[in-house]
Biopython code that builds the backbone (N, CA, C, O; Angstrom):
import numpy as np
from Bio.PDB.StructureBuilder import StructureBuilder

atoms = [
    (1, "UNK", "N", (1.674, -7.790, -0.880)),
    (1, "UNK", "CA", (0.847, -6.801, -1.540)),
    (1, "UNK", "C", (0.165, -5.953, -0.472)),
    (1, "UNK", "O", (0.003, -6.361, 0.679)),
    (2, "UNK", "N", (-0.220, -4.772, -0.898)),
    (2, "UNK", "CA", (-0.892, -3.842, 0.003)),
    (2, "UNK", "C", (-1.903, -3.045, -0.801)),
    (2, "UNK", "O", (-1.771, -2.902, -2.017)),
    (3, "UNK", "N", (-2.909, -2.528, -0.118)),
    (3, "UNK", "CA", (-3.921, -1.686, -0.750)),
    (3, "UNK", "C", (-3.538, -0.221, -0.514)),
    (3, "UNK", "O", (-3.178, 0.163, 0.599)),
    (4, "UNK", "N", (-3.617, 0.583, -1.563)),
    (4, "UNK", "CA", (-3.221, 1.983, -1.485)),
    (4, "UNK", "C", (-4.353, 2.899, -1.954)),
    (4, "UNK", "O", (-5.230, 2.505, -2.722)),
    (5, "UNK", "N", (-4.294, 4.132, -1.460)),
    (5, "UNK", "CA", (-5.213, 5.191, -1.871)),
    (5, "UNK", "C", (-4.357, 6.341, -2.375)),
    (5, "UNK", "O", (-3.436, 6.784, -1.687)),
    (6, "UNK", "N", (-4.658, 6.824, -3.570)),
    (6, "UNK", "CA", (-3.927, 7.958, -4.120)),
    (6, "UNK", "C", (-4.885, 9.109, -4.381)),
    (6, "UNK", "O", (-5.989, 8.918, -4.892)),
    (7, "UNK", "N", (-4.440, 10.310, -4.020)),
    (7, "UNK", "CA", (-5.210, 11.537, -4.253)),
    (7, "UNK", "C", (-4.326, 12.515, -5.001)),
    (7, "UNK", "O", (-3.177, 12.741, -4.624)),
    (8, "UNK", "N", (-4.868, 13.094, -6.064)),
    (8, "UNK", "CA", (-4.123, 14.077, -6.844)),
    (8, "UNK", "C", (-4.661, 15.471, -6.541)),
    (8, "UNK", "O", (-5.815, 15.765, -6.854)),
    (9, "UNK", "N", (-3.849, 16.331, -5.939)),
    (9, "UNK", "CA", (-4.299, 17.689, -5.659)),
    (9, "UNK", "C", (-4.439, 18.538, -6.928)),
    (9, "UNK", "O", (-5.059, 19.601, -6.899)),
    (10, "UNK", "N", (-3.867, 18.071, -8.032)),
    (10, "UNK", "CA", (-3.946, 18.829, -9.280)),
    (10, "UNK", "C", (-5.289, 18.630, -9.985)),
    (10, "UNK", "O", (-5.924, 19.606, -10.385)),
    (11, "UNK", "N", (-5.728, 17.377, -10.141)),
    (11, "UNK", "CA", (-7.001, 17.116, -10.831)),
    (11, "UNK", "C", (-8.123, 16.742, -9.861)),
    (11, "UNK", "O", (-9.270, 16.555, -10.266)),
    (12, "UNK", "N", (-7.772, 16.635, -8.559)),
    (12, "UNK", "CA", (-8.744, 16.356, -7.478)),
    (12, "UNK", "C", (-9.350, 14.955, -7.539)),
    (12, "UNK", "O", (-10.412, 14.719, -6.962)),
    (13, "UNK", "N", (-8.696, 14.029, -8.225)),
    (13, "UNK", "CA", (-9.218, 12.665, -8.301)),
    (13, "UNK", "C", (-8.572, 11.789, -7.232)),
    (13, "UNK", "O", (-7.406, 11.959, -6.877)),
    (14, "UNK", "N", (-9.366, 10.854, -6.737)),
    (14, "UNK", "CA", (-8.901, 9.851, -5.778)),
    (14, "UNK", "C", (-9.134, 8.485, -6.399)),
    (14, "UNK", "O", (-10.179, 8.233, -6.999)),
    (15, "UNK", "N", (-8.156, 7.609, -6.251)),
    (15, "UNK", "CA", (-8.350, 6.249, -6.725)),
    (15, "UNK", "C", (-7.626, 5.268, -5.811)),
    (15, "UNK", "O", (-6.681, 5.621, -5.106)),
    (16, "UNK", "N", (-8.097, 4.039, -5.847)),
    (16, "UNK", "CA", (-7.578, 2.976, -5.008)),
    (16, "UNK", "C", (-6.897, 1.946, -5.898)),
    (16, "UNK", "O", (-7.337, 1.706, -7.022)),
    (17, "UNK", "N", (-5.836, 1.342, -5.403)),
    (17, "UNK", "CA", (-5.110, 0.365, -6.184)),
    (17, "UNK", "C", (-4.336, -0.570, -5.259)),
    (17, "UNK", "O", (-4.223, -0.324, -4.058)),
    (18, "UNK", "N", (-3.813, -1.634, -5.833)),
    (18, "UNK", "CA", (-3.075, -2.645, -5.089)),
    (18, "UNK", "C", (-1.662, -2.709, -5.642)),
    (18, "UNK", "O", (-1.464, -2.675, -6.856)),
    (19, "UNK", "N", (-0.665, -2.803, -4.742)),
    (19, "UNK", "CA", (0.714, -2.862, -5.197)),
    (19, "UNK", "C", (1.604, -3.535, -4.174)),
    (19, "UNK", "O", (1.156, -3.946, -3.103)),
    (20, "UNK", "N", (2.878, -3.638, -4.528)),
    (20, "UNK", "CA", (3.849, -4.274, -3.644)),
    (20, "UNK", "C", (4.124, -3.401, -2.423)),
    (20, "UNK", "O", (4.081, -2.173, -2.503)),
    (21, "UNK", "N", (4.406, -4.046, -1.295)),
    (21, "UNK", "CA", (4.731, -3.329, -0.067)),
    (21, "UNK", "C", (6.159, -2.800, -0.107)),
    (21, "UNK", "O", (6.428, -1.714, 0.406)),
    (22, "UNK", "N", (7.067, -3.541, -0.702)),
    (22, "UNK", "CA", (8.476, -3.144, -0.738)),
    (22, "UNK", "C", (9.029, -3.360, -2.138)),
    (22, "UNK", "O", (8.375, -3.943, -3.003)),
    (23, "UNK", "N", (10.227, -2.884, -2.336)),
    (23, "UNK", "CA", (10.897, -3.078, -3.612)),
    (23, "UNK", "C", (11.915, -4.197, -3.576)),
    (23, "UNK", "O", (12.733, -4.328, -4.487)),
    (24, "UNK", "N", (11.869, -5.006, -2.527)),
    (24, "UNK", "CA", (12.840, -6.095, -2.413)),
    (24, "UNK", "C", (12.740, -7.045, -3.607)),
    (24, "UNK", "O", (11.656, -7.507, -3.965)),
    (25, "UNK", "N", (13.879, -7.321, -4.204)),
    (25, "UNK", "CA", (13.935, -8.265, -5.312)),
    (25, "UNK", "C", (13.497, -7.689, -6.649)),
    (25, "UNK", "O", (13.395, -8.424, -7.631)),
    (26, "UNK", "N", (13.237, -6.396, -6.705)),
    (26, "UNK", "CA", (12.780, -5.773, -7.950)),
    (26, "UNK", "C", (13.975, -5.229, -8.737)),
    (26, "UNK", "O", (14.987, -4.834, -8.157)),
    (27, "UNK", "N", (13.841, -5.216, -10.051)),
    (27, "UNK", "CA", (14.885, -4.662, -10.913)),
    (27, "UNK", "C", (14.819, -3.132, -10.862)),
    (27, "UNK", "O", (13.871, -2.560, -10.326)),
    (28, "UNK", "N", (15.822, -2.494, -11.417)),
    (28, "UNK", "CA", (15.857, -1.033, -11.463)),
    (28, "UNK", "C", (14.630, -0.487, -12.180)),
    (28, "UNK", "O", (14.049, 0.512, -11.757)),
    (29, "UNK", "N", (14.238, -1.144, -13.265)),
    (29, "UNK", "CA", (13.066, -0.706, -14.024)),
    (29, "UNK", "C", (11.782, -0.874, -13.208)),
    (29, "UNK", "O", (10.906, -0.010, -13.229)),
    (30, "UNK", "N", (11.682, -1.988, -12.496)),
    (30, "UNK", "CA", (10.496, -2.226, -11.663)),
    (30, "UNK", "C", (10.413, -1.207, -10.522)),
    (30, "UNK", "O", (9.326, -0.733, -10.194)),
    (31, "UNK", "N", (11.549, -0.871, -9.923)),
    (31, "UNK", "CA", (11.566, 0.134, -8.857)),
    (31, "UNK", "C", (11.143, 1.500, -9.385)),
    (31, "UNK", "O", (10.413, 2.228, -8.712)),
    (32, "UNK", "N", (11.597, 1.848, -10.581)),
    (32, "UNK", "CA", (11.212, 3.126, -11.185)),
    (32, "UNK", "C", (9.709, 3.159, -11.457)),
    (32, "UNK", "O", (9.059, 4.182, -11.240)),
    (33, "UNK", "N", (9.157, 2.039, -11.932)),
    (33, "UNK", "CA", (7.717, 1.963, -12.188)),
    (33, "UNK", "C", (6.933, 2.085, -10.884)),
    (33, "UNK", "O", (5.889, 2.736, -10.847)),
    (34, "UNK", "N", (7.430, 1.460, -9.813)),
    (34, "UNK", "CA", (6.768, 1.570, -8.511)),
    (34, "UNK", "C", (6.759, 3.023, -8.038)),
    (34, "UNK", "O", (5.744, 3.507, -7.538)),
    (35, "UNK", "N", (7.878, 3.712, -8.193)),
    (35, "UNK", "CA", (7.965, 5.119, -7.770)),
    (35, "UNK", "C", (6.999, 5.985, -8.569)),
    (35, "UNK", "O", (6.325, 6.848, -8.006)),
    (36, "UNK", "N", (6.930, 5.758, -9.882)),
    (36, "UNK", "CA", (5.997, 6.519, -10.721)),
    (36, "UNK", "C", (4.552, 6.278, -10.281)),
    (36, "UNK", "O", (3.763, 7.218, -10.183)),
    (37, "UNK", "N", (4.214, 5.025, -10.019)),
    (37, "UNK", "CA", (2.848, 4.693, -9.619)),
    (37, "UNK", "C", (2.480, 5.374, -8.297)),
    (37, "UNK", "O", (1.325, 5.741, -8.083)),
    (38, "UNK", "N", (3.462, 5.539, -7.422)),
    (38, "UNK", "CA", (3.242, 6.171, -6.118)),
    (38, "UNK", "C", (3.181, 7.690, -6.193)),
    (38, "UNK", "O", (2.625, 8.323, -5.296)),
    (39, "UNK", "N", (3.742, 8.294, -7.245)),
    (39, "UNK", "CA", (3.903, 9.743, -7.256)),
    (39, "UNK", "C", (3.288, 10.465, -8.459)),
    (39, "UNK", "O", (3.141, 11.687, -8.423)),
    (40, "UNK", "N", (2.929, 9.745, -9.513)),
    (40, "UNK", "CA", (2.395, 10.374, -10.724)),
    (40, "UNK", "C", (0.946, 9.940, -10.936)),
    (40, "UNK", "O", (0.649, 8.746, -10.982)),
    (41, "UNK", "N", (0.050, 10.912, -11.065)),
    (41, "UNK", "CA", (-1.378, 10.639, -11.226)),
    (41, "UNK", "C", (-1.657, 9.919, -12.542)),
    (41, "UNK", "O", (-1.178, 10.326, -13.601)),
    (42, "UNK", "N", (-2.442, 8.840, -12.459)),
    (42, "UNK", "CA", (-2.774, 8.078, -13.665)),
    (42, "UNK", "C", (-3.817, 8.795, -14.516)),
    (42, "UNK", "O", (-4.033, 8.426, -15.671)),
    (43, "UNK", "N", (-4.466, 9.819, -13.954)),
    (43, "UNK", "CA", (-5.497, 10.550, -14.699)),
    (43, "UNK", "C", (-4.935, 11.757, -15.444)),
    (43, "UNK", "O", (-5.212, 11.946, -16.629)),
    (44, "UNK", "N", (-4.148, 12.569, -14.747)),
    (44, "UNK", "CA", (-3.683, 13.818, -15.372)),
    (44, "UNK", "C", (-2.176, 13.858, -15.586)),
    (44, "UNK", "O", (-1.671, 14.748, -16.269)),
    (45, "UNK", "N", (-1.445, 12.887, -14.999)),
    (45, "UNK", "CA", (0.006, 12.873, -15.143)),
    (45, "UNK", "C", (0.724, 13.813, -14.192)),
    (45, "UNK", "O", (1.947, 13.943, -14.252)),
    (46, "UNK", "N", (-0.026, 14.471, -13.312)),
    (46, "UNK", "CA", (0.589, 15.372, -12.331)),
    (46, "UNK", "C", (1.523, 14.614, -11.405)),
    (46, "UNK", "O", (1.306, 13.440, -11.107)),
    (47, "UNK", "N", (2.574, 15.307, -10.949)),
    (47, "UNK", "CA", (3.591, 14.631, -10.136)),
    (47, "UNK", "C", (3.501, 14.945, -8.642)),
    (47, "UNK", "O", (4.482, 14.790, -7.914)),
    (48, "UNK", "N", (2.345, 15.379, -8.194)),
    (48, "UNK", "CA", (2.160, 15.698, -6.779)),
    (48, "UNK", "C", (1.203, 14.714, -6.098)),
    (48, "UNK", "O", (0.568, 15.054, -5.100)),
    (49, "UNK", "N", (1.102, 13.511, -6.632)),
    (49, "UNK", "CA", (0.191, 12.501, -6.112)),
    (49, "UNK", "C", (0.511, 12.199, -4.648)),
    (49, "UNK", "O", (1.674, 12.047, -4.274)),
    (50, "UNK", "N", (-0.523, 12.115, -3.837)),
    (50, "UNK", "CA", (-0.383, 11.780, -2.424)),
    (50, "UNK", "C", (-0.905, 10.355, -2.239)),
    (50, "UNK", "O", (-2.099, 10.098, -2.395)),
    (51, "UNK", "N", (-0.003, 9.438, -1.907)),
    (51, "UNK", "CA", (-0.368, 8.028, -1.784)),
    (51, "UNK", "C", (-0.194, 7.573, -0.341)),
    (51, "UNK", "O", (0.851, 7.787, 0.273)),
    (52, "UNK", "N", (-1.233, 6.943, 0.186)),
    (52, "UNK", "CA", (-1.224, 6.422, 1.558)),
    (52, "UNK", "C", (-1.800, 5.007, 1.526)),
    (52, "UNK", "O", (-2.312, 4.550, 0.504)),
    (53, "UNK", "N", (-1.706, 4.328, 2.665)),
    (53, "UNK", "CA", (-2.358, 3.028, 2.768)),
    (53, "UNK", "C", (-3.864, 3.228, 2.691)),
    (53, "UNK", "O", (-4.400, 4.194, 3.232)),
    (54, "UNK", "N", (-4.525, 2.328, 2.028)),
    (54, "UNK", "CA", (-5.979, 2.375, 1.871)),
    (54, "UNK", "C", (-6.625, 1.756, 3.106)),
    (54, "UNK", "O", (-6.436, 0.574, 3.394)),
    (55, "UNK", "N", (-7.383, 2.565, 3.824)),
    (55, "UNK", "CA", (-8.118, 2.093, 4.997)),
    (55, "UNK", "C", (-9.626, 2.244, 4.787)),
    (55, "UNK", "O", (-10.409, 2.099, 5.726)),
    (56, "UNK", "N", (-10.024, 2.537, 3.542)),
    (56, "UNK", "CA", (-11.419, 2.859, 3.258)),
    (56, "UNK", "C", (-12.145, 1.838, 2.391)),
    (56, "UNK", "O", (-13.283, 1.472, 2.683)),
    (57, "UNK", "N", (-11.502, 1.384, 1.339)),
    (57, "UNK", "CA", (-12.181, 0.483, 0.400)),
    (57, "UNK", "C", (-12.349, -0.899, 1.019)),
    (57, "UNK", "O", (-11.745, -1.207, 2.047)),
    (58, "UNK", "N", (-13.162, -1.711, 0.395)),
    (58, "UNK", "CA", (-13.363, -3.078, 0.873)),
    (58, "UNK", "C", (-12.045, -3.845, 0.896)),
    (58, "UNK", "O", (-11.749, -4.547, 1.863)),
    (59, "UNK", "N", (-11.258, -3.711, -0.164)),
    (59, "UNK", "CA", (-9.971, -4.396, -0.228)),
    (59, "UNK", "C", (-9.040, -3.907, 0.878)),
    (59, "UNK", "O", (-8.370, -4.715, 1.521)),
    (60, "UNK", "N", (-8.989, -2.607, 1.105)),
    (60, "UNK", "CA", (-8.143, -2.058, 2.160)),
    (60, "UNK", "C", (-8.537, -2.580, 3.529)),
    (60, "UNK", "O", (-7.674, -2.896, 4.349)),
    (61, "UNK", "N", (-9.825, -2.673, 3.778)),
    (61, "UNK", "CA", (-10.305, -3.200, 5.059)),
    (61, "UNK", "C", (-9.987, -4.684, 5.199)),
    (61, "UNK", "O", (-9.693, -5.155, 6.298)),
    (62, "UNK", "N", (-10.044, -5.419, 4.095)),
    (62, "UNK", "CA", (-9.696, -6.840, 4.126)),
    (62, "UNK", "C", (-8.217, -7.025, 4.479)),
    (62, "UNK", "O", (-7.873, -7.877, 5.299)),
    (63, "UNK", "N", (-7.345, -6.224, 3.856)),
    (63, "UNK", "CA", (-5.924, -6.301, 4.174)),
    (63, "UNK", "C", (-5.688, -5.974, 5.643)),
    (63, "UNK", "O", (-4.911, -6.660, 6.308)),
    (64, "UNK", "N", (-6.344, -4.937, 6.161)),
    (64, "UNK", "CA", (-6.197, -4.583, 7.571)),
    (64, "UNK", "C", (-6.576, -5.758, 8.467)),
    (64, "UNK", "O", (-5.866, -6.061, 9.426)),
    (65, "UNK", "N", (-7.685, -6.418, 8.163)),
    (65, "UNK", "CA", (-8.140, -7.549, 8.972)),
    (65, "UNK", "C", (-7.137, -8.701, 8.904)),
    (65, "UNK", "O", (-6.830, -9.317, 9.924)),
    (66, "UNK", "N", (-6.633, -8.989, 7.724)),
    (66, "UNK", "CA", (-5.657, -10.067, 7.558)),
    (66, "UNK", "C", (-4.394, -9.767, 8.353)),
    (66, "UNK", "O", (-3.909, -10.622, 9.094)),
    (67, "UNK", "N", (-3.853, -8.547, 8.205)),
    (67, "UNK", "CA", (-2.613, -8.199, 8.893)),
    (67, "UNK", "C", (-2.813, -8.140, 10.403)),
    (67, "UNK", "O", (-1.882, -8.425, 11.157)),
    (68, "UNK", "N", (-3.993, -7.779, 10.852)),
    (68, "UNK", "CA", (-4.302, -7.773, 12.278)),
    (68, "UNK", "C", (-4.257, -9.201, 12.832)),
    (68, "UNK", "O", (-3.687, -9.444, 13.895)),
    (69, "UNK", "N", (-4.861, -10.138, 12.103)),
    (69, "UNK", "CA", (-4.846, -11.532, 12.537)),
    (69, "UNK", "C", (-3.433, -12.103, 12.536)),
    (69, "UNK", "O", (-3.067, -12.842, 13.450)),
    (70, "UNK", "N", (-2.648, -11.775, 11.539)),
    (70, "UNK", "CA", (-1.259, -12.236, 11.490)),
    (70, "UNK", "C", (-0.501, -11.691, 12.691)),
    (70, "UNK", "O", (0.261, -12.417, 13.330)),
    (71, "UNK", "N", (-0.709, -10.408, 13.002)),
    (71, "UNK", "CA", (-0.051, -9.794, 14.157)),
    (71, "UNK", "C", (-0.425, -10.484, 15.458)),
    (71, "UNK", "O", (0.435, -10.718, 16.308)),
    (72, "UNK", "N", (-1.707, -10.814, 15.622)),
    (72, "UNK", "CA", (-2.151, -11.521, 16.826)),
    (72, "UNK", "C", (-1.493, -12.895, 16.925)),
    (72, "UNK", "O", (-1.091, -13.325, 18.006)),
    (73, "UNK", "N", (-1.389, -13.576, 15.789)),
    (73, "UNK", "CA", (-0.783, -14.903, 15.766)),
    (73, "UNK", "C", (0.686, -14.819, 16.156)),
    (73, "UNK", "O", (1.158, -15.620, 16.964)),
    (74, "UNK", "N", (1.405, -13.872, 15.599)),
    (74, "UNK", "CA", (2.823, -13.705, 15.916)),
    (74, "UNK", "C", (2.996, -13.331, 17.388)),
    (74, "UNK", "O", (3.891, -13.844, 18.058)),
    (75, "UNK", "N", (2.143, -12.439, 17.892)),
    (75, "UNK", "CA", (2.204, -12.063, 19.305)),
    (75, "UNK", "C", (1.985, -13.277, 20.198)),
    (75, "UNK", "O", (2.644, -13.419, 21.229)),
    (76, "UNK", "N", (1.060, -14.156, 19.805)),
    (76, "UNK", "CA", (0.826, -15.381, 20.579)),
    (76, "UNK", "C", (2.035, -16.299, 20.608)),
    (76, "UNK", "O", (2.359, -16.878, 21.645)),
    (77, "UNK", "N", (2.694, -16.430, 19.480)),
    (77, "UNK", "CA", (3.897, -17.267, 19.391)),
    (77, "UNK", "C", (4.988, -16.696, 20.287)),
    (77, "UNK", "O", (5.633, -17.429, 21.036)),
    (78, "UNK", "N", (5.189, -15.397, 20.208)),
    (78, "UNK", "CA", (6.221, -14.743, 21.025)),
    (78, "UNK", "C", (5.895, -14.906, 22.504)),
    (78, "UNK", "O", (6.776, -15.202, 23.312)),
    (79, "UNK", "N", (4.647, -14.714, 22.849)),
    (79, "UNK", "CA", (4.198, -14.843, 24.238)),
    (79, "UNK", "C", (4.470, -16.260, 24.769)),
    (79, "UNK", "O", (4.907, -16.429, 25.908)),
    (80, "UNK", "N", (4.210, -17.259, 23.942)),
    (80, "UNK", "CA", (4.465, -18.647, 24.337)),
    (80, "UNK", "C", (5.958, -18.892, 24.562)),
    (80, "UNK", "O", (6.356, -19.566, 25.512)),
    (81, "UNK", "N", (6.773, -18.331, 23.670)),
    (81, "UNK", "CA", (8.232, -18.535, 23.758)),
    (81, "UNK", "C", (8.799, -17.861, 25.002)),
    (81, "UNK", "O", (9.713, -18.385, 25.638)),
    (82, "UNK", "N", (8.251, -16.691, 25.345)),
    (82, "UNK", "CA", (8.761, -15.959, 26.498)),
    (82, "UNK", "C", (8.166, -16.478, 27.801)),
    (82, "UNK", "O", (8.693, -16.239, 28.888)),
    (83, "UNK", "N", (7.048, -17.197, 27.659)),
    (83, "UNK", "CA", (6.343, -17.888, 28.701)),
    (83, "UNK", "C", (6.250, -17.281, 29.993)),
    (83, "UNK", "O", (5.651, -17.854, 30.903)),
]
sb = StructureBuilder()
sb.init_structure("model")
sb.init_model(0)
sb.init_chain("A")
sb.init_seg("    ")
for serial, (resi, resn, name, xyz) in enumerate(atoms, 1):
    if name == "N":
        sb.init_residue(resn, " ", resi, " ")
    sb.init_atom(name, np.array(xyz, "f"), 0.0, 1.0, " ", f" {name:<3s}", serial, name[0])
structure = sb.get_structure()
């Protein structure tokens, strides 16, 4: 899962939401729903939605911290293996 921020240039609304990082293992219908969620505004239905990773909300900052720690852990493992 990942935290996302969507901004609609048509109605000028911004909202934050949580969704899957990839479409791996999803059905055709699930992939279509993911694409709609990424591109169609939930407020006005406009199709020019701009969606990016959320780096602002509390949830977005929590995900950043978690992924940073995971990255450090993986780097440590690799460093040990390469010794």
